[in-house]
Steps between C-alpha positions, in 0.01 A plus 500: 500500500194305390132557449313467827127521452538743216761715671871475436677537832849484636587147623580405855559196718519679834296512820253774584586805707292790624435768237587777746863385518684472171798283597860523388654189353771296665866527406501174305225622275666838455816332380310332219258769382552851631242777445733648237516169314124463528455842341747412225304185423179701477664754269632220279152351464347843440738569212364191327138575587531850356599348167182292494228634272242454775686730738271805516738795483224755556583801714150588633430140605842451658481829685156415636619162631820643645310778676264239644788272598695780665191604697492146639873501575477837674317339794748212522843645406678203658364291210776655291748302704848590614598560137216755469364345180361749254189302407388502139146405400431411137238345273501197270248478217313178576128428565572248778440607860863508605743706702855406596794610711861484390800519731623844591172692499360452148125428494305429182125500440313353205253720314235235559526547876456877476191456283350237732530722808180674603672777693842634586512321835496165322807593294664639814433169678682297237790746489527504879510118497788509251680762709474251785688241295777745416518635854549149635762429231345166421726426204810583705383282784419214266840517334693592813694175499508445126798570283500829310512319167137396561385861461530513123273194454258671737491803269420271210226332700334833572518611138368163391199536726428840346535368145279202574196720562485581128699211355534185714746341258724806507485507879601137523790559266632791700475313826658183375785706358547655841485170691163601640379143546784430740385786721131413509485375857680812622259732320178371652347741743427401854161584639669664795681740268169594339339560837798709603464720192123522563555624854756760399284612210195545722696710748637717220155546345341593829770752594490656152125559526376240251211263558638171630190331362653571158748218547228260615265585214763479232656177623153351516434587135848378415417163653184482290694590185765232548238227518450544128864449408569182310788263555688591183752703694804288596501380858826679579329835426247444777548550870284500808146619426332787676341294775174551681704494822701801387188699423352398836822612672475842334133530600584410860767767517266770370188397692570723799625796299261792450356520151668764292349615174732665253355678200717482189579816312528535124852355466417130534206480252691711248806274521271197467366649177852562374610145581193356329610660173872431542437133576360426153676498165203390288216686330250273675652575838481871427134466401419313822679765706303771322173329594605493865578871491169586335317320782708688756409837353132410536539441874389779728828544688771756442785251521341265246432786256858629529653153466269411209585814306868449573477146362314615191772760440763224527309287248465791257871574528590137430278514191682807371225754574659762731227759432235258627726414794523870588119518515487223759781661701310827509190315623699325772656828611162670513373239748829489689523876541284537811588175677868430449792602720654836415796324342271326249537148366848401383393228255242728335753783470756265348247371247410858404866566412516172309193595298640844416822341375307247291297784347827681412400789722850550635456844654183390679686191623777721641242716677330191648835358607614822666185505712543130577857552624372752754213276607712184524859611563614152606351318200771351283249424227397866479866601471549264205183625333618859541822411318299326227279807460801732471650278231169487312489881508849511344648639821799266513718748687242535778452123509875433531538761772210349695623141453855583605361638826287190542790257443701682766217438747386155385810320377346153489213566255583363153198674344659838572818407314299358212319830455820698557659306214208601275544861606870495419419336165262786419780743580746308282733424795611149408752431777259600777221307331692172516632571850140538617404178321787325676360603839153387392626153403714467813205577728293240315766236570648480150864585558633367165263732312596787731870446431431493127322836526801649677717382213271675251506816714882497505508495120242777460640805317372741766648316801699751704802431720269523801260252342788260429607513865147414617472222241832345610399507868155353440638233269744384768220483754264311268766253389584427863132443575472274197798292615334458839179388329684244289685370805175458693345319205801270485486432873121461496455755778348844541 
């Protein structure tokens, strides 16, 4: 995966096919990189990306992108492939205009791209393009006849490209350590692969009800932006540029389609405001964001006023002024009241809970969170905030009861086990606390730490016979998984 005209995309060296038919791969390619192996590679890379400080682990932003991505996938379910990939869309804190696809259905977007988009259709166009790369399994098809031991260097190459956006020297070091230079020729994108992803993306956008002109407009601005890039980036981080021919091809495909105008709701501008604040870590950046929000509030449109007040509330919260943040939230809600969907705005509701917690208004936070759970029953972020509010209100028993139910339904969410451990700690239940921490570490890919936590749980004075039985069983499972990991590392395979 390399930077192609400002967008990180999945590599390919394969011929073009029609977007309407997502082909299956031949037996030879399946033998080398099956869909299950492709997913495992993506998960391995994601475990490392999640440890990066620029990985934006922000529930409202992730939920917005995943809702948008799943809307796109709903009109093209075959894009999930025979393995039925559960796509995951995430954000990386970086001002560059980038997006990238990883094997197995993981798609990342840089904060800079979200901020540069002028409407939701432009973001949808980039995401649909990346879905096209995953749907065509470009990495699998590129590596179809390569040995499996080339996959680990590929992971290093991808991580190196990410690191290089903020620290070129660090990126080079990672890639050289992963034999990235040896794979350079294989990682260059073919123009046919890009056109293929363009065609699939356009079809997905059109069927999902987005403006296909969004892809054209955004790629055009992307082309303008890349002209200003200097040559300091190493040559092996660059791939085929976004060509004029590609843009012309997209225009030709949309020329005969009826124009479709799609008005954005409140969700996109609000998330843009949130990302603008989350992208910066400096006082100057916060000041510049505040100026943008002040100008938005002065505009005579409801969406701009709501987004501007939301952003100002975010700035106030970052500056440690929750009371001032609450004032801006109230102003945003007053404007939103008559024009928003009945379910409200998820990001604004989440921020309201966050502000209540920061102001140490625990009971008010619980009340906000209880309403939010009814409005957004599928929101995982709201569920976590509800648990946080219960803990802040010194309702550890209620929090533990709620979290135990949640972990039975969502077994793969480490955040639930992290909060459950805190709940057990508040109750003084040491064995259960460390058992929950073990599950948290295991889900985050740190099996040695998980096994250590099980050892601590075994020695806890309140560990019952039943607890000991669970600990013994989980320890055997985790040690077996760890042995498999070590064997794969030794063999240089997935």
